[in-house]
Phi, psi and omega in degrees: 000134177294145181296329180290334172294317178294324177294323179303305181288329179297317178294323178293318177303313183297334181266003179081052180297154192311144180217168180237170178214163177296325179303315178291321184297331181279358179234066182293163179298157178303138179092358176245164180233137178292138180287145182288153177278163179219159181296147182214139173213177181300334182279347185300312183291322179298319179293324176297317180294320178298315180294322180295322181294336180280354181248156175298148180292138176232127178296130178296144184284156171295134187237025177226156177299155182307324182295331180273345170291331188256017178301141175275172176307309183291324178295317181298322178292342184274001173267122190246150179276135171272106187302328181295345183271003184299132176297132178077002179293311184298330181279352180067033182279162185287354177228152174228143179247139178225149191239143183270142180287135175288153182135179181062242176278347191251074189261356178246092187298153177249150178280142177232133180235151173249137184247130178208131179061034179076009179240140178251134180229129179297146172261107183282148175286141173214137177293343177293345181277357187226157165248146183242112184290178184296336179287340180258314180084247186277147174291166181296140175259141184102174186281136174236119184257093175109190186231168175287329182169198182205166174228157175244134177246150180201160176290090185266310184264331175221163182283341190256358183229135180273097178283155171294131187246311184208147181228134170246114185200120175089119179049235175247028181282144170204159177205159187217172182231143164266176182301128177085359183274161167241154185300139176218259183287166180235165170241169177222162175293309178211156170237126184240121176059040176295130180059031176254153175302139180099350175095161183267148175254133183248100174300155184233138168282114184274329186208148181232153173229124181252117179281129179294122181285153176284157176298133181082000180291145177260010181212161178221147185244133178237135174248147180218142175256123181257149177212146174196170179302330185260330187217161162235167182198154174243126184238143174230127179241117171258115193247126179235113180284156177168194174311314165247122174276126189245133174243122170268113188252130172235133180222140172239122186247131177250128188262119178282315182216160184305140179246124182291316181220107178264116180262112183267140178052052184288145175238143185229132183212185181232132173223113179265304174201159181209188184295334180269347189205084180287331174065018179076015181283133178262090190218142180289340182277136179295324182215151175220106177192157173266339177217146180247357178187169175246136177246136180228125177248131176262153178293341178280002177101347180287137178233128182246147172227125176237118174298143179282159179222160172251092190284169177280338174215166184306132183231126180239130178239143179235138178239100187276144177206147173274349179208108183267127175267330179169161174207160178190158170262126188236153170249083185287324181282108184242032177259129178302324183296343178281345184236321179053039183240102183288341179272307185284326183048057185297338180292348181257009178290140178280158163264166177229135186233129181254123178238110181300143171252118187088182184265114177277353180080194181283143179178191184225140164278124184248133178245124177246123178244122184252144179287142175206150175249006182225144180279003178281354184252138166279113185242011180236130177225136176226140181198169178255135181241121178290147175293323184294137179296148181257105187259156177301140180089352182288150172240120186242146178232131177227133174232138180201160175256125181246116184246144182234137176160185178294326179227070190292338180281353177083196182293127180281137182275071176078167178084151177262162185241162178289129180254332182200148175230126179231141184230136181208178177294145179272184184280345179241153178304129179089346182277153175239140182254133179241129178237120185242131173254137178241151177286171180294137180287153181279350178242144178270154178192170177234164180105165183292150177257135183247136173266118178262109186240133175231151178225139181291338177198161183086190185236133176269127183242141169054048176289137178205161178215152180206162174290135179280112187295337183269313186268340186084356176271223182224156171232132175241148179214147175199169175239149176246125171257102185297156176238096182092194187254357186280169178293156181233126176270122183246146173219148179207135169217163182250145177218157173235108188063237179265359183268125174280126186263336191227167166291172180265121173282132181233137185208137174255108180264127180240128182304000000 
């Protein structure tokens, strides 16, 4: 999804774009009848996905009148939500659900159901749930089955106001906020054949079920049915807002046909330029990005950090492991002075952290960086790819915890982390100079600090490390004298004697 599409709905969310509620759903227009409820359990969606996988894939039909297919950006924003129509508002529950109007880019509506007492009841679309501004005029005529998506609100930043918490909108995209955050990166249900020859496949959430939360509950549960030409899937999200908003995700995937590259727990973000990669942009802002790096933790204790880049051509990196502890796209730089953007407020973007539940086996965290000259595009994708081939007829299960916030990975178990990466000309013709800042270590010690630097090719010159007199952390510096024209894989960590002090900085330098 293009970032400007996300900005479109993001601006609409912030302005209170149209939503629906059960209260409205129970009062359909004259001449219509409310649909009957049906039994529902956690197995219901899985059985639907299994049955769907046994049939040939069918593209969902367009479900809005032609005039609403052609809505412009400004027209779509002019459709407003009636706050009184929020699901669960009248009951005074700790969460409220609101629904997006179909149209613009979202012309294939999805079904939404509310679950209460073991029964599921569809929430029907009604134009009474919306106001239509002067740019739109009349509401759509004819039948509209479903919504574009929905959002959940909860008292996140204060006890008295229902902040926007999480949004499901477009394909299998969703995103959430921790306390104090503004929307930035997104997640997806699955990524199929990203940056592969032949093009990417985008699975879609076809239908949702929202479980009515109990009074005083600190969590809400959402179920989703996924469909695509290659797979179907049943998803369950248990969502808990807080300093870190946490989603416990369970998914069962049914494979229709072999998948070349199955991307599990994908994250999508934007990186235009940063302190390590200005890219020739003539901009008053020092940096422009929603995430500045990817972090990968192995079960053997190794922790990697790779700063993101805006490459000149598609760049894919893989971090293989027999045991994954977690990975995420993070916005570590949270200083306003690093961005100087009063509108975007990039320093408030959340990071997202994926922590597997159970053993996912051998596989790779894959990072795809796409070139872009505009910040309207999401050009960064990260996901986990299993080593085992994904064959037709397979049934796969993945469970993971997905956390959103300023520090989504939680309390770090010792060691300092990379705070900044800067690259400049070296002291010799053709050489490049790298200056790395690390945060303060969690353990005190004495003695010299050593920078351990390795390069896949070329020569490392003048590596050194010292205590950072201003931050109390460390600064490492070295130069690379390349050998030939090919890319160079660089790594650096700091140690004092036999003690490793930092995570491992990882960087792919391309001439």
